[in-house]
Residue, then its C-alpha position, 0 to 999 in steps of 0.5 A: m774571078a781570076i784562076a789565080d784568085f780562086v787557086r789562092n782562096s782555096g789554098l787559104a781556105t784549106p785546114g793545114i795551109l798557112k796564111e803567112p806566108s801566103p799561097w802564091v800562084r804563078v803562069e809557068n807555061y802556055a800549053d796547046f790546050s791549057i795553061v799551066y799553073q805553078i802553086g806555092l803553099f806552105i804548111d808548119n807540119y811536114e808530116t801532114m803534108l800528103n793529107i793537106r795536099n789531098d784536101f786542097v786538090i779536092r777544093i779545087w776541083y770543087a771551086a773549078k766546077r762552081y766557076h764551070l771550068t773544064i779540065p783539059y785532058p791530053i786525049q782526043t775522042e771523036y763521036q758519032m752522033n745525031v745531036a737533034e736526037m740528044p736530050k738537052a740538059n735541064p739544070m731547073q728539073q732537080v731544083t723544081e723536083v725538090m721544091r714540089s717535095l716541099p709543103n709550101f711550095g708545091n707544083v705551082a711554085a715550081e711551074r712559076f720558078i722554072e719559067e724564069e730565065n736565070a732564076s738560079n744556079i748550082r753550087y757545089y762544096a766539098q766537106g768542110e768548105w765554107v759556103f759564106a762566112e759572117g759578114e759576107r753579102i749573100l748571093g741568094l736563097y740557098l736551097i740544099l739538093n744534096g748533102h748537109a751544111t751547119i749554120l755557125v755563129r760566133n758568140n762573144q768569146g769568139e767561138n763558132q756555135e752551131i745553130a742548125c744542121l740542114g739537109k735536102g730541102e731546107f734553106f739557108g741565106e734567108k737574110i737575102l730577103l732583107t734588101g742590102e743585109c750581109s750574112d749574120v752567120s757562117v755557113i759550112a758544108l758537113d759533106d759534099l753538098e749540092v745547093a741551087v743558089l735561088s735568085p733574089e728577084v725570082v724569090a721575091t716574086l714568088l713570095e708576093q704571089m704566095p701569101r703562105l710561102s711569105q708567112e713561112f719565110s718570115e717565121l724562118l727569118e724570126t726563128r733564125r734571128k733569135e737563135v743567133i741571139k741566143a748563140k751570140n750571148k752564149t758563154q763557155e760551160f766549164 
């Protein structure tokens, strides 16, 4: 995704920023070690400008983290170190630790998972940020490493109904297990949220090798399906 696109999308996703006129982004300058952008945002309540700006820059920070962008600081620091002695970061360690704590995953699934290449990637979301919306394609099976998320369904009146609040060690996006399916729910971060997006191919392999795990996800799919149907048909109570 281009820088301008993710900045514009972050603006559109920030409460208080107008969709029309749409946010604009343009290149202002090519500096020595960075590209400087100018951003135009539109609001209809000047009194809330500082709060809206704060929410926007927080979302930019999280979006940059998700897309592995770095911020160029105007400093130069030299370190003397022995690279061979430096511990190598293992992005899978936190994922497998959470897996080992789950009854139907355990050590066996964690060990099989860590052997796979490109099995998952870690993504971060700010409080109030959408992970994905109803109708969007799902990247994979989401495992919550830290934070909380809520699952929402739009009912017949066009209102969002909460069907689940999830925390560390819980999954969402299980519809990815049905090939080609788009999400029938929306998911939003309730606080700072860290998730591992598990590769559909690797998850499918684990389910084939572990019947008990496959049964658990079948039950989860059925439970969520019933919750979605119930929420969609729910009418507003007065």
